[in-house]
N, C-alpha and C positions, 0 to 999 in steps of 0.2 A: 421251736418252730421247725418246719420241715420244708426240703425243697420240693417243688413238684416237677415233676419229668414230662414234658408233651411228646409225644411221637407222632410221627406223621408218615403216612405210606405214599410212594411215588413211585413209578416204574422205574427199575433198576436204569434202565438205559436213559431214560429222561433226566435224571440226576448227573447220571456220567456226562452225557451231552451238554449240559447247563454247566458244569464245573470245567468241563475241557474248552468250552467256547470263551468262558470268563478269564481263564488262565492261559490259554495261548498267545505268548508275546508276540506273534508274526501274522495275528488277525489284524483286519481293517477297523479297528475300532476307537473311539475319540480316547479312551485312556490308553491304549497301546500309542496313539501318536503322538498325545500329551506327553507320555514317558519318554520317548524318542527327542521331542522338542527340548524336555527338560535337560538333556544332556547336549543341547545346544545353546541353552539360553545364557549360558555364563560368559561366552565368546560375543554374542548378541549384546548384552548388557555391557559388557567392558566398553564397548563403542557407542553407549548411549541408547541402544535400542532393545526391541523385543521382537516376540512374535505370536502371534493368536490364532487358533482354529475357529474359522468361520463356518464352515460345513463340511461333511464329506457326502460328496455325489456320485456315487459308485465308486469307480476307482480313483476318484478325482477328489485331490484334499484342497480344500480353498482356504487360504491362509491372509491375514492382515499384519504387513511388517508395522511395527509401532515405532515411535521415538524416532530417533536419528536414523534408523533402517527405512522408515517410511520415505524419506526424502533423500535418501543418498544415491549417487550415481552409480553405485556399485551394487544397488539393491537386486537388480535382475542377476547378476552372478552370485551373489548370496543367496537369492532363492533357489536358482536351478544347480548350481554346484555345489552348494553347502546343504540346504533344507532338504531338497527333493532328491540329491544323492544318498544323505542318510537314511532318508525314510524310504527309499527303495531298497536299501540294503537291508534294513530292519524288519520292512512288511511289505514283501515282494508283489502284493496284491496293489499296491499304491503305482497308479500308471502315469499321474504326472500332480505337480502340484502348482496351483495358480495363487496369484496375488489377487486380492479383492480389495478394492480401495474405500 
């Protein structure tokens, strides 16, 4: 048996831009937001909660706090001083994080 090699051609700039967009950890993308939230999840889960991305609307990230975090009196503080602060540090394009119920 022989292995076949498939060769494709694309403009060099297009390939470089696609790779750069996918690998830029500071770009406002769902995978990058998930990466940052994954760093915070152990702390939320320790208190019986979690967070999920609902959508990214321009520079605004909409999230849903789950479990104990959804009904906690300190959820606004968790959202603004924890989640939003960490996302803005990691991804400068984030302007605000909003909780969606």
